Structure formats: structure tokens, C-alpha cells
N, CA and C atoms as an extended XYZ file, in Angstrom:
591
Properties=species:S:1:pos:R:3:atomname:S:1:resname:S:1:resid:I:1 pbc="F F F"
N        70.468      132.585       88.747 N   UNK     1
C        71.558      131.617       88.870 CA  UNK     1
C        72.581      131.909       87.769 C   UNK     1
N        73.827      132.089       88.137 N   UNK     2
C        74.840      132.383       87.133 CA  UNK     2
C        75.418      131.090       86.577 C   UNK     2
N        75.990      131.212       85.386 N   UNK     3
C        76.615      130.069       84.739 CA  UNK     3
C        77.678      129.449       85.624 C   UNK     3
N        78.512      130.296       86.246 N   UNK     4
C        79.709      129.789       86.917 CA  UNK     4
C        79.401      129.016       88.200 C   UNK     4
N        78.217      129.197       88.775 N   UNK     5
C        77.922      128.342       89.934 CA  UNK     5
C        76.931      127.243       89.568 C   UNK     5
N        76.614      127.102       88.290 N   UNK     6
C        75.762      125.994       87.856 CA  UNK     6
C        76.534      124.991       86.999 C   UNK     6
N        77.329      125.481       86.063 N   UNK     7
C        78.065      124.600       85.159 CA  UNK     7
C        79.504      125.095       85.047 C   UNK     7
N        80.427      124.168       85.010 N   UNK     8
C        81.849      124.520       84.947 CA  UNK     8
C        82.587      123.430       84.172 C   UNK     8
N        83.778      123.733       83.665 N   UNK     9
C        84.566      122.703       82.983 CA  UNK     9
C        84.795      121.499       83.890 C   UNK     9
N        84.721      120.323       83.313 N   UNK    10
C        84.840      119.088       84.089 CA  UNK    10
C        85.397      117.995       83.191 C   UNK    10
N        86.060      117.014       83.782 N   UNK    11
C        86.507      115.832       83.032 CA  UNK    11
C        85.453      114.740       83.215 C   UNK    11
N        85.053      114.117       82.109 N   UNK    12
C        84.061      113.041       82.129 CA  UNK    12
C        84.710      111.785       81.558 C   UNK    12
N        84.721      110.715       82.323 N   UNK    13
C        85.464      109.501       81.976 CA  UNK    13
C        84.545      108.410       81.451 C   UNK    13
N        84.900      107.843       80.305 N   UNK    14
C        84.178      106.704       79.753 CA  UNK    14
C        85.101      105.513       79.587 C   UNK    14
N        84.616      104.483       78.884 N   UNK    15
C        85.406      103.281       78.644 CA  UNK    15
C        86.165      103.322       77.320 C   UNK    15
N        85.713      104.177       76.400 N   UNK    16
C        86.368      104.312       75.092 CA  UNK    16
C        87.061      105.664       74.951 C   UNK    16
N        86.466      106.672       75.566 N   UNK    17
C        86.982      108.041       75.499 CA  UNK    17
C        86.827      108.712       76.849 C   UNK    17
N        87.555      109.799       77.028 N   UNK    18
C        87.213      110.717       78.104 CA  UNK    18
C        87.119      112.102       77.502 C   UNK    18
N        86.331      112.944       78.149 N   UNK    19
C        86.174      114.331       77.734 CA  UNK    19
C        86.895      115.186       78.746 C   UNK    19
N        87.757      116.065       78.267 N   UNK    20
C        88.452      116.967       79.171 CA  UNK    20
C        88.328      118.387       78.642 C   UNK    20
N        88.421      119.378       79.537 N   UNK    21
C        88.301      120.766       79.084 CA  UNK    21
C        89.288      121.059       77.947 C   UNK    21
N        88.763      121.659       76.892 N   UNK    22
C        89.581      122.011       75.733 CA  UNK    22
C        90.660      123.001       76.139 C   UNK    22
N        91.868      122.833       75.585 N   UNK    23
C        92.956      123.775       75.848 CA  UNK    23
C        93.882      123.813       74.632 C   UNK    23
N        94.774      124.811       74.563 N   UNK    24
C        95.716      124.887       73.441 CA  UNK    24
C        96.595      123.644       73.288 C   UNK    24
N        96.783      122.869       74.352 N   UNK    25
C        97.631      121.677       74.255 CA  UNK    25
C        97.047      120.627       73.299 C   UNK    25
N        95.755      120.745       72.978 N   UNK    26
C        95.119      119.779       72.087 CA  UNK    26
C        95.307      120.126       70.606 C   UNK    26
N        95.928      121.253       70.324 N   UNK    27
C        96.011      121.759       68.944 CA  UNK    27
C        96.524      120.731       67.945 C   UNK    27
N        97.708      120.167       68.182 N   UNK    28
C        98.326      119.292       67.184 CA  UNK    28
C        97.495      118.041       66.930 C   UNK    28
N        96.954      117.450       67.996 N   UNK    29
C        96.094      116.270       67.833 CA  UNK    29
C        94.856      116.616       67.013 C   UNK    29
N        94.275      117.781       67.270 N   UNK    30
C        93.054      118.163       66.568 CA  UNK    30
C        93.313      118.489       65.103 C   UNK    30
N        94.475      119.069       64.812 N   UNK    31
C        94.856      119.288       63.410 CA  UNK    31
C        94.949      117.943       62.692 C   UNK    31
N        95.619      116.986       63.328 N   UNK    32
C        95.735      115.648       62.747 CA  UNK    32
C        94.353      115.019       62.577 C   UNK    32
N        93.490      115.194       63.573 N   UNK    33
C        92.151      114.597       63.534 CA  UNK    33
C        91.312      115.161       62.397 C   UNK    33
N        91.362      116.461       62.208 N   UNK    34
C        90.536      117.067       61.159 CA  UNK    34
C        91.008      116.672       59.763 C   UNK    34
N        92.303      116.343       59.632 N   UNK    35
C        92.825      115.905       58.329 CA  UNK    35
C        92.375      114.485       57.990 C   UNK    35
N        91.965      113.716       58.995 N   UNK    36
C        91.446      112.363       58.771 CA  UNK    36
C        90.030      112.492       58.218 C   UNK    36
N        89.927      112.507       56.901 N   UNK    37
C        88.637      112.668       56.251 CA  UNK    37
C        88.400      114.055       55.693 C   UNK    37
N        89.383      114.955       55.834 N   UNK    38
C        89.246      116.340       55.344 CA  UNK    38
C        87.887      116.897       55.748 C   UNK    38
N        87.604      116.844       57.048 N   UNK    39
C        86.265      117.124       57.567 CA  UNK    39
C        85.785      118.537       57.283 C   UNK    39
N        86.709      119.487       57.184 N   UNK    40
C        86.317      120.883       56.976 CA  UNK    40
C        85.710      121.109       55.596 C   UNK    40
N        85.833      120.147       54.697 N   UNK    41
C        85.320      120.323       53.345 CA  UNK    41
C        83.812      120.076       53.233 C   UNK    41
N        83.213      119.506       54.277 N   UNK    42
C        81.768      119.290       54.241 CA  UNK    42
C        81.077      120.646       54.394 C   UNK    42
N        80.376      121.066       53.380 N   UNK    43
C        79.828      122.425       53.311 CA  UNK    43
C        78.772      122.717       54.370 C   UNK    43
N        78.173      121.688       54.941 N   UNK    44
C        77.082      121.896       55.903 CA  UNK    44
C        77.537      121.776       57.359 C   UNK    44
N        78.850      121.785       57.601 N   UNK    45
C        79.359      121.712       58.977 CA  UNK    45
C        80.262      122.911       59.269 C   UNK    45
N        80.681      123.007       60.524 N   UNK    46
C        81.587      124.074       60.952 CA  UNK    46
C        82.887      123.489       61.512 C   UNK    46
N        83.419      122.452       60.893 N   UNK    47
C        84.688      121.867       61.333 CA  UNK    47
C        85.814      122.797       60.899 C   UNK    47
N        86.701      123.191       61.832 N   UNK    48
C        87.771      124.133       61.465 CA  UNK    48
C        88.773      123.532       60.485 C   UNK    48
N        89.260      124.378       59.589 N   UNK    49
C        90.348      123.963       58.708 CA  UNK    49
C        91.615      123.821       59.548 C   UNK    49
N        92.529      122.925       59.153 N   UNK    50
C        93.735      122.700       59.963 CA  UNK    50
C        94.489      123.978       60.301 C   UNK    50
N        94.632      124.878       59.325 N   UNK    51
C        95.396      126.102       59.577 CA  UNK    51
C        94.651      127.093       60.476 C   UNK    51
N        93.370      126.844       60.733 N   UNK    52
C        92.578      127.730       61.594 CA  UNK    52
C        92.301      127.131       62.973 C   UNK    52
N        92.991      126.035       63.308 N   UNK    53
C        92.686      125.343       64.564 CA  UNK    53
C        93.001      126.207       65.788 C   UNK    53
N        94.123      126.942       65.773 N   UNK    54
C        94.431      127.830       66.911 CA  UNK    54
C        93.284      128.797       67.140 C   UNK    54
N        92.824      129.408       66.056 N   UNK    55
C        91.729      130.378       66.142 CA  UNK    55
C        90.458      129.720       66.670 C   UNK    55
N        90.154      128.502       66.201 N   UNK    56
C        88.945      127.796       66.644 CA  UNK    56
C        89.008      127.485       68.138 C   UNK    56
N        90.169      127.040       68.607 N   UNK    57
C        90.323      126.743       70.036 CA  UNK    57
C        90.196      128.023       70.851 C   UNK    57
N        90.887      129.075       70.423 N   UNK    58
C        90.834      130.339       71.170 CA  UNK    58
C        89.430      130.927       71.194 C   UNK    58
N        88.705      130.782       70.099 N   UNK    59
C        87.323      131.286       70.046 CA  UNK    59
C        86.444      130.552       71.047 C   UNK    59
N        86.582      129.231       71.113 N   UNK    60
C        85.785      128.455       72.075 CA  UNK    60
C        86.168      128.801       73.514 C   UNK    60
N        87.453      129.008       73.753 N   UNK    61
C        87.884      129.358       75.111 CA  UNK    61
C        87.386      130.749       75.501 C   UNK    61
N        87.331      131.673       74.549 N   UNK    62
C        86.786      133.012       74.824 CA  UNK    62
C        85.289      132.919       75.133 C   UNK    62
N        84.571      132.077       74.407 N   UNK    63
C        83.142      131.890       74.679 CA  UNK    63
C        82.917      131.218       76.029 C   UNK    63
N        83.852      130.330       76.404 N   UNK    64
C        83.766      129.732       77.738 CA  UNK    64
C        83.965      130.806       78.807 C   UNK    64
N        84.960      131.658       78.613 N   UNK    65
C        85.247      132.730       79.571 CA  UNK    65
C        84.050      133.672       79.701 C   UNK    65
N        83.336      133.881       78.596 N   UNK    66
C        82.155      134.754       78.607 CA  UNK    66
C        80.929      134.057       79.186 C   UNK    66
N        81.054      132.753       79.467 N   UNK    67
C        79.940      132.021       80.055 CA  UNK    67
C        78.946      131.467       79.067 C   UNK    67
N        79.362      131.347       77.795 N   UNK    68
C        78.429      130.900       76.768 CA  UNK    68
C        78.573      129.437       76.363 C   UNK    68
N        79.683      128.812       76.720 N   UNK    69
C        79.867      127.407       76.353 CA  UNK    69
C        80.914      126.746       77.236 C   UNK    69
N        80.871      125.421       77.245 N   UNK    70
C        81.904      124.603       77.891 CA  UNK    70
C        82.412      123.639       76.824 C   UNK    70
N        83.584      123.916       76.217 N   UNK    71
C        84.115      123.040       75.159 CA  UNK    71
C        84.997      121.933       75.726 C   UNK    71
N        84.928      120.779       75.070 N   UNK    72
C        85.706      119.609       75.480 CA  UNK    72
C        86.538      119.089       74.316 C   UNK    72
N        87.708      118.551       74.634 N   UNK    73
C        88.449      117.702       73.696 CA  UNK    73
C        88.026      116.269       73.982 C   UNK    73
N        87.797      115.511       72.909 N   UNK    74
C        87.448      114.092       73.028 CA  UNK    74
C        88.740      113.302       72.906 C   UNK    74
N        89.103      112.590       73.967 N   UNK    75
C        90.384      111.879       74.025 CA  UNK    75
C        90.155      110.378       73.916 C   UNK    75
N        90.849      109.724       72.994 N   UNK    76
C        90.765      108.270       72.850 CA  UNK    76
C        91.533      107.583       73.968 C   UNK    76
N        90.884      106.640       74.645 N   UNK    77
C        91.599      105.870       75.666 CA  UNK    77
C        92.683      105.014       75.033 C   UNK    77
N        92.454      104.563       73.799 N   UNK    78
C        93.413      103.673       73.134 CA  UNK    78
C        94.719      104.382       72.824 C   UNK    78
N        94.646      105.675       72.445 N   UNK    79
C        95.850      106.380       72.004 CA  UNK    79
C        96.266      107.528       72.923 C   UNK    79
N        95.346      108.002       73.755 N   UNK    80
C        95.618      109.171       74.594 CA  UNK    80
C        95.628      110.469       73.815 C   UNK    80
N        95.172      110.430       72.552 N   UNK    81
C        95.186      111.620       71.697 CA  UNK    81
C        93.779      112.169       71.493 C   UNK    81
N        93.702      113.479       71.284 N   UNK    82
C        92.420      114.111       70.982 CA  UNK    82
C        91.982      113.696       69.584 C   UNK    82
N        90.715      113.244       69.480 N   UNK    83
C        90.185      112.771       68.198 CA  UNK    83
C        89.001      113.622       67.722 C   UNK    83
N        88.708      114.683       68.466 N   UNK    84
C        87.610      115.563       68.075 CA  UNK    84
C        87.256      116.511       69.202 C   UNK    84
N        86.154      117.218       68.994 N   UNK    85
C        85.661      118.187       69.985 CA  UNK    85
C        84.166      118.015       70.156 C   UNK    85
N        83.668      118.398       71.321 N   UNK    86
C        82.242      118.499       71.577 CA  UNK    86
C        82.035      119.593       72.612 C   UNK    86
N        80.795      120.040       72.780 N   UNK    87
C        80.566      121.267       73.542 CA  UNK    87
C        79.189      121.299       74.184 C   UNK    87
N        79.131      121.851       75.396 N   UNK    88
C        77.863      122.361       75.936 CA  UNK    88
C        77.770      123.811       75.467 C   UNK    88
N        76.675      124.178       74.814 N   UNK    89
C        76.506      125.553       74.376 CA  UNK    89
C        75.058      125.992       74.565 C   UNK    89
N        74.782      127.256       74.243 N   UNK    90
C        73.455      127.831       74.509 CA  UNK    90
C        73.016      127.492       75.927 C   UNK    90
N        73.919      127.749       76.857 N   UNK    91
C        73.687      127.407       78.267 CA  UNK    91
C        72.681      128.379       78.865 C   UNK    91
N        71.607      127.827       79.409 N   UNK    92
C        70.535      128.621       80.009 CA  UNK    92
C        70.397      128.185       81.462 C   UNK    92
N        71.201      128.809       82.340 N   UNK    93
C        71.236      128.397       83.742 CA  UNK    93
C        69.890      128.592       84.432 C   UNK    93
N        69.204      129.691       84.139 N   UNK    94
C        67.941      129.961       84.840 CA  UNK    94
C        66.864      128.949       84.487 C   UNK    94
N        66.909      128.414       83.269 N   UNK    95
C        65.916      127.412       82.859 CA  UNK    95
C        66.481      125.990       82.831 C   UNK    95
N        67.738      125.841       83.258 N   UNK    96
C        68.396      124.536       83.343 CA  UNK    96
C        68.295      123.754       82.031 C   UNK    96
N        68.739      124.418       80.970 N   UNK    97
C        68.780      123.815       79.637 CA  UNK    97
C        70.168      124.025       79.040 C   UNK    97
N        70.638      123.045       78.281 N   UNK    98
C        71.876      123.186       77.514 CA  UNK    98
C        71.680      122.542       76.150 C   UNK    98
N        72.511      122.962       75.233 N   UNK    99
C        72.603      122.271       73.947 CA  UNK    99
C        73.919      121.515       73.924 C   UNK    99
N        73.906      120.314       73.371 N   UNK   100
C        75.128      119.562       73.099 CA  UNK   100
C        75.367      119.679       71.600 C   UNK   100
N        76.512      120.234       71.227 N   UNK   101
C        76.753      120.424       69.804 CA  UNK   101
C        78.169      120.844       69.499 C   UNK   101
N        78.342      121.464       68.318 N   UNK   102
C        79.668      121.830       67.821 CA  UNK   102
C        80.599      120.631       67.965 C   UNK   102
N        80.071      119.469       67.568 N   UNK   103
C        80.757      118.192       67.738 CA  UNK   103
C        81.307      117.698       66.414 C   UNK   103
N        82.526      117.228       66.447 N   UNK   104
C        83.084      116.523       65.298 CA  UNK   104
C        84.158      115.556       65.771 C   UNK   104
N        84.341      114.474       65.002 N   UNK   105
C        85.348      113.448       65.297 CA  UNK   105
C        86.102      113.120       64.012 C   UNK   105
N        87.347      112.710       64.163 N   UNK   106
C        88.103      112.260       63.000 CA  UNK   106
C        87.340      111.126       62.321 C   UNK   106
N        87.491      110.988       61.019 N   UNK   107
C        86.687      110.033       60.260 CA  UNK   107
C        86.826      108.614       60.790 C   UNK   107
N        88.026      108.216       61.188 N   UNK   108
C        88.239      106.843       61.662 CA  UNK   108
C        87.516      106.559       62.978 C   UNK   108
N        87.074      107.607       63.682 N   UNK   109
C        86.332      107.417       64.939 CA  UNK   109
C        84.823      107.448       64.717 C   UNK   109
N        84.405      107.845       63.525 N   UNK   110
C        82.977      107.895       63.222 CA  UNK   110
C        82.434      106.479       63.035 C   UNK   110
N        81.153      106.304       63.358 N   UNK   111
C        80.482      104.996       63.285 CA  UNK   111
C        81.153      103.968       64.195 C   UNK   111
N        81.682      104.453       65.317 N   UNK   112
C        82.216      103.584       66.371 CA  UNK   112
C        81.438      103.927       67.643 C   UNK   112
N        81.894      103.423       68.775 N   UNK   113
C        81.224      103.714       70.046 CA  UNK   113
C        81.497      105.135       70.537 C   UNK   113
N        82.373      105.866       69.871 N   UNK   114
C        82.810      107.178       70.358 CA  UNK   114
C        81.644      108.142       70.544 C   UNK   114
N        80.835      108.359       69.510 N   UNK   115
C        79.752      109.336       69.625 CA  UNK   115
C        78.727      108.916       70.673 C   UNK   115
N        78.379      107.640       70.677 N   UNK   116
C        77.400      107.161       71.665 CA  UNK   116
C        77.910      107.414       73.076 C   UNK   116
N        79.189      107.095       73.333 N   UNK   117
C        79.709      107.285       74.681 CA  UNK   117
C        79.849      108.762       75.030 C   UNK   117
N        80.288      109.588       74.082 N   UNK   118
C        80.376      111.031       74.358 CA  UNK   118
C        79.009      111.581       74.758 C   UNK   118
N        77.993      111.232       73.991 N   UNK   119
C        76.652      111.737       74.294 CA  UNK   119
C        76.161      111.184       75.631 C   UNK   119
N        76.457      109.917       75.908 N   UNK   120
C        76.064      109.316       77.191 CA  UNK   120
C        76.688      110.103       78.346 C   UNK   120
N        77.976      110.413       78.233 N   UNK   121
C        78.672      111.149       79.294 CA  UNK   121
C        78.085      112.545       79.482 C   UNK   121
N        77.846      113.249       78.369 N   UNK   122
C        77.321      114.616       78.443 CA  UNK   122
C        75.877      114.635       78.944 C   UNK   122
N        75.074      113.690       78.484 N   UNK   123
C        73.680      113.624       78.932 CA  UNK   123
C        73.593      113.235       80.403 C   UNK   123
N        74.389      112.258       80.813 N   UNK   124
C        74.365      111.844       82.216 CA  UNK   124
C        74.730      113.020       83.127 C   UNK   124
N        75.776      113.752       82.767 N   UNK   125
C        76.180      114.889       83.588 CA  UNK   125
C        75.088      115.957       83.595 C   UNK   125
N        74.499      116.209       82.429 N   UNK   126
C        73.469      117.243       82.332 CA  UNK   126
C        72.238      116.903       83.170 C   UNK   126
N        71.759      115.675       83.063 N   UNK   127
C        70.525      115.315       83.762 CA  UNK   127
C        70.754      114.941       85.227 C   UNK   127
N        71.858      114.250       85.526 N   UNK   128
C        72.039      113.721       86.881 CA  UNK   128
C        72.823      114.643       87.800 C   UNK   128
N        73.690      115.486       87.255 N   UNK   129
C        74.469      116.400       88.105 CA  UNK   129
C        73.984      117.843       88.011 C   UNK   129
N        73.572      118.253       86.808 N   UNK   130
C        73.112      119.631       86.627 CA  UNK   130
C        71.599      119.768       86.752 C   UNK   130
N        70.898      118.636       86.810 N   UNK   131
C        69.430      118.616       86.916 CA  UNK   131
C        68.765      119.387       85.776 C   UNK   131
N        69.290      119.201       84.560 N   UNK   132
C        68.686      119.853       83.392 CA  UNK   132
C        67.265      119.353       83.180 C   UNK   132
N        66.419      120.263       82.684 N   UNK   133
C        65.064      119.860       82.317 CA  UNK   133
C        65.001      119.416       80.864 C   UNK   133
N        65.994      119.833       80.069 N   UNK   134
C        66.060      119.424       78.670 CA  UNK   134
C        67.469      119.620       78.145 C   UNK   134
N        67.859      118.755       77.219 N   UNK   135
C        69.121      118.893       76.496 CA  UNK   135
C        68.768      118.924       75.017 C   UNK   135
N        69.307      119.899       74.321 N   UNK   136
C        68.959      120.157       72.931 CA  UNK   136
C        70.118      119.774       72.010 C   UNK   136
N        69.772      119.433       70.779 N   UNK   137
C        70.741      119.149       69.721 CA  UNK   137
C        70.264      119.898       68.482 C   UNK   137
N        71.178      120.497       67.746 N   UNK   138
C        70.828      121.216       66.517 CA  UNK   138
C        71.772      120.789       65.406 C   UNK   138
N        71.228      120.705       64.196 N   UNK   139
C        72.069      120.351       63.058 CA  UNK   139
C        71.454      120.870       61.769 C   UNK   139
N        72.268      120.932       60.730 N   UNK   140
C        71.828      121.374       59.410 CA  UNK   140
C        70.838      120.352       58.840 C   UNK   140
N        69.797      120.828       58.199 N   UNK   141
C        68.810      119.945       57.570 CA  UNK   141
C        69.488      118.959       56.619 C   UNK   141
N        70.531      119.408       55.911 N   UNK   142
C        71.193      118.547       54.937 CA  UNK   142
C        72.265      117.642       55.555 C   UNK   142
N        72.507      117.766       56.854 N   UNK   143
C        73.480      116.893       57.505 CA  UNK   143
C        72.754      115.618       57.949 C   UNK   143
N        72.482      114.769       56.983 N   UNK   144
C        71.692      113.559       57.226 CA  UNK   144
C        72.383      112.639       58.221 C   UNK   144
N        73.717      112.529       58.132 N   UNK   145
C        74.461      111.673       59.066 CA  UNK   145
C        74.241      112.138       60.504 C   UNK   145
N        74.329      113.442       60.725 N   UNK   146
C        74.153      113.998       62.064 CA  UNK   146
C        72.718      113.796       62.546 C   UNK   146
N        71.757      114.021       61.673 N   UNK   147
C        70.360      113.842       62.065 CA  UNK   147
C        70.090      112.395       62.482 C   UNK   147
N        70.615      111.443       61.720 N   UNK   148
C        70.430      110.022       62.068 CA  UNK   148
C        71.093      109.697       63.402 C   UNK   148
N        72.290      110.251       63.627 N   UNK   149
C        73.002      109.996       64.880 CA  UNK   149
C        72.233      110.569       66.071 C   UNK   149
N        71.662      111.755       65.902 N   UNK   150
C        70.886      112.378       66.981 CA  UNK   150
C        69.626      111.561       67.256 C   UNK   150
N        68.942      111.146       66.206 N   UNK   151
C        67.722      110.354       66.377 CA  UNK   151
C        68.038      109.005       67.008 C   UNK   151
N        69.195      108.452       66.675 N   UNK   152
C        69.617      107.163       67.243 CA  UNK   152
C        69.804      107.261       68.764 C   UNK   152
N        70.135      108.462       69.246 N   UNK   153
C        70.275      108.671       70.693 CA  UNK   153
C        68.934      108.624       71.419 C   UNK   153
N        67.862      108.838       70.684 N   UNK   154
C        66.541      108.893       71.304 CA  UNK   154
C        65.979      110.303       71.380 C   UNK   154
N        66.669      111.269       70.780 N   UNK   155
C        66.167      112.647       70.775 CA  UNK   155
C        64.985      112.761       69.818 C   UNK   155
N        64.061      113.659       70.156 N   UNK   156
C        62.869      113.895       69.331 CA  UNK   156
C        63.025      115.231       68.595 C   UNK   156
N        62.517      115.274       67.358 N   UNK   157
C        62.562      116.493       66.560 CA  UNK   157
C        61.526      117.474       67.094 C   UNK   157
N        62.000      118.630       67.576 N   UNK   158
C        61.097      119.685       68.061 CA  UNK   158
C        60.580      120.521       66.900 C   UNK   158
N        61.403      120.697       65.872 N   UNK   159
C        60.982      121.492       64.732 CA  UNK   159
C        62.174      121.910       63.892 C   UNK   159
N        61.898      122.653       62.827 N   UNK   160
C        62.935      123.120       61.916 CA  UNK   160
C        62.863      124.638       61.852 C   UNK   160
N        63.986      125.284       62.159 N   UNK   161
C        64.090      126.739       62.052 CA  UNK   161
C        64.507      127.066       60.621 C   UNK   161
N        63.577      127.600       59.842 N   UNK   162
C        63.829      127.862       58.424 CA  UNK   162
C        64.713      129.094       58.266 C   UNK   162
N        65.663      129.028       57.311 N   UNK   163
C        66.607      130.136       57.078 CA  UNK   163
C        67.182      130.656       58.391 C   UNK   163
N        67.657      129.728       59.212 N   UNK   164
C        68.096      130.058       60.567 CA  UNK   164
C        69.420      130.805       60.606 C   UNK   164
N        70.331      130.462       59.681 N   UNK   165
C        71.631      131.137       59.692 CA  UNK   165
C        72.276      131.089       58.318 C   UNK   165
N        73.230      132.010       58.128 N   UNK   166
C        73.995      132.053       56.892 CA  UNK   166
C        75.258      131.235       57.086 C   UNK   166
N        75.501      130.302       56.183 N   UNK   167
C        76.671      129.441       56.260 CA  UNK   167
C        77.885      130.147       55.655 C   UNK   167
N        79.097      129.646       55.931 N   UNK   168
C        80.302      130.281       55.378 CA  UNK   168
C        80.292      130.407       53.854 C   UNK   168
N        79.585      129.507       53.159 N   UNK   169
C        79.520      129.587       51.692 CA  UNK   169
C        78.332      130.426       51.218 C   UNK   169
N        77.720      131.167       52.155 N   UNK   170
C        76.599      132.075       51.891 CA  UNK   170
C        75.278      131.387       51.565 C   UNK   170
N        75.194      130.062       51.763 N   UNK   171
C        73.896      129.399       51.665 CA  UNK   171
C        73.156      129.595       52.983 C   UNK   171
N        71.858      129.385       52.962 N   UNK   172
C        71.045      129.529       54.164 CA  UNK   172
C        70.794      128.162       54.788 C   UNK   172
N        70.988      128.096       56.094 N   UNK   173
C        70.815      126.833       56.809 CA  UNK   173
C        69.431      126.759       57.440 C   UNK   173
N        68.711      125.676       57.134 N   UNK   174
C        67.542      125.292       57.908 CA  UNK   174
C        68.068      124.411       59.035 C   UNK   174
N        67.771      124.779       60.279 N   UNK   175
C        68.314      124.072       61.442 CA  UNK   175
C        67.269      123.146       62.052 C   UNK   175
N        67.595      121.861       62.122 N   UNK   176
C        66.736      120.881       62.788 CA  UNK   176
C        67.049      120.913       64.281 C   UNK   176
N        66.021      121.137       65.097 N   UNK   177
C        66.171      121.232       66.547 CA  UNK   177
C        65.568      119.981       67.184 C   UNK   177
N        66.388      119.272       67.942 N   UNK   178
C        65.966      118.063       68.645 CA  UNK   178
C        66.143      118.280       70.145 C   UNK   178
N        65.475      117.466       70.950 N   UNK   179
C        65.735      117.509       72.389 CA  UNK   179
C        65.435      116.166       73.043 C   UNK   179
N        66.034      116.003       74.205 N   UNK   180
C        65.694      114.941       75.153 CA  UNK   180
C        65.293      115.671       76.418 C   UNK   180
N        64.137      115.342       76.978 N   UNK   181
C        63.683      115.994       78.205 CA  UNK   181
C        63.947      115.083       79.399 C   UNK   181
N        63.932      115.679       80.575 N   UNK   182
C        64.352      114.960       81.781 CA  UNK   182
C        63.573      113.668       81.995 C   UNK   182
N        62.281      113.683       81.737 N   UNK   183
C        61.465      112.476       81.975 CA  UNK   183
C        61.840      111.337       81.033 C   UNK   183
N        62.475      111.664       79.912 N   UNK   184
C        62.889      110.638       78.948 CA  UNK   184
C        64.260      110.055       79.268 C   UNK   184
N        65.027      110.723       80.127 N   UNK   185
C        66.411      110.323       80.357 CA  UNK   185
C        66.546      108.886       80.836 C   UNK   185
N        65.750      108.374       81.792 N   UNK   186
C        65.962      106.982       82.219 CA  UNK   186
C        65.877      105.985       81.062 C   UNK   186
N        64.922      106.168       80.152 N   UNK   187
C        64.786      105.258       79.020 CA  UNK   187
C        65.925      105.451       78.029 C   UNK   187
N        66.280      106.710       77.751 N   UNK   188
C        67.398      106.993       76.845 CA  UNK   188
C        68.694      106.428       77.428 C   UNK   188
N        68.880      106.582       78.729 N   UNK   189
C        70.090      106.076       79.385 CA  UNK   189
C        70.172      104.548       79.244 C   UNK   189
N        69.042      103.859       79.447 N   UNK   190
C        69.034      102.415       79.321 CA  UNK   190
C        69.385      101.998       77.898 C   UNK   190
N        68.858      102.708       76.914 N   UNK   191
C        69.142      102.408       75.512 CA  UNK   191
C        70.614      102.623       75.182 C   UNK   191
N        71.151      103.780       75.603 N   UNK   192
C        72.560      104.074       75.311 CA  UNK   192
C        73.490      103.096       76.024 C   UNK   192
N        73.145      102.737       77.267 N   UNK   193
C        73.963      101.780       78.014 CA  UNK   193
C        73.990      100.434       77.296 C   UNK   193
N        72.837      100.022       76.763 N   UNK   194
C        72.764       98.761       76.025 CA  UNK   194
C        73.605       98.837       74.754 C   UNK   194
N        73.548       99.970       74.069 N   UNK   195
C        74.318      100.149       72.835 CA  UNK   195
C        75.820      100.087       73.098 C   UNK   195
N        76.234      100.429       74.310 N   UNK   196
C        77.657      100.478       74.645 CA  UNK   196
C        78.194       99.161       75.197 C   UNK   196
N        77.322       98.165       75.350 N   UNK   197
C        77.768       96.856       75.884 CA  UNK   197
C        78.703       96.179       74.873 C   UNK   197
């Protein structure tokens, strides 16, 4: 099964945000978003610096063209502006698995309903339309905020990949790997739906 007949760019509509396929038109909003909180300064993340946003968008679009990811701009319903990015990546069509990651939001959107709704939209599409058997999440061991947010979704820790990758500052990243499996989705969906009331 090829990527292109299993998963494709799509718009996903929520009550607080919608996710739409990432494109160069989102550049200016995303530059503004990343400056809200100077997000690129967090050493344990991969948030693009404002001056590198064109390159970051083009890189994600090239990976989409190669069949390796589906990147989204996160659009606020309140403002109509892009407030961050999220992505389906590590797409495994033959085993019906995806990772949800490479996610970031402007600081003012953090600790709001935005992340919960984004994950709800991506998980619902993955399990109910793509018939995924599992959805994975990965984050830096030291990214405590991200780990708490992933656990709050109902994902379980599968394990930690020690010295998994070299970070831009040449430190070594231990990667925490989480997942939600298909049999857990009804309960996770009920929990996320309740959180969004």
C-alpha cells in the first residue's frame, strides 16, 4: 500500500482551530507565532527560528512530496491566523501506523483547548478514517511540558530510546516514545471530548 492512496493532505475542522495543509502562505503568521514566547530558544525542541521559517516550511513540503509526512498549519478560528504547526510523520502505510509530532504553538495558545483539539482531530482521522492500528508520539526526555501533555491525552509510554539523536546544540537526546492503540481510541476519544466541553 503506498502512502498516496492511504494518507493525503486534508483539512480537519474543530471548534477552536482547524488544521489545513501547510503552505508558503502561512509564513508570516508562523513567524509571528514563533516570536510569541521566543519558542526557538528552548534547547530541547525543533521550533524554527523566525528567519528560518521559509526553509522550515519548504523542508516539510519536500518531505510531504517524498511521502514521509503530512504537515499542517494550525489555524485559530478566533483570528483566522496560523498559530503553530503539527504533523503526521513516520508514516507506515503497510502497518497502518503514524506518528503525530513536530508540533508547536505560539505561547499564548499553550495551555488552552488548542492542543487537545488538534490531537483529537488528528487521532480521530487516524483511527476512524485511516484505520490506524496505533498512533505514536515522541518527545525529548527533558521536555517535561510535552511529556505531560502527551500523557494527558491518554497515551502510554512505550519506552525511552537512549542517545536517540544529536540535537542542534550537539547534546544527545533520549527520546520518550508513547502510543495510543486502536482498542484504546474509544476511551481516549471520550476523555478528550469531555475535556473539550
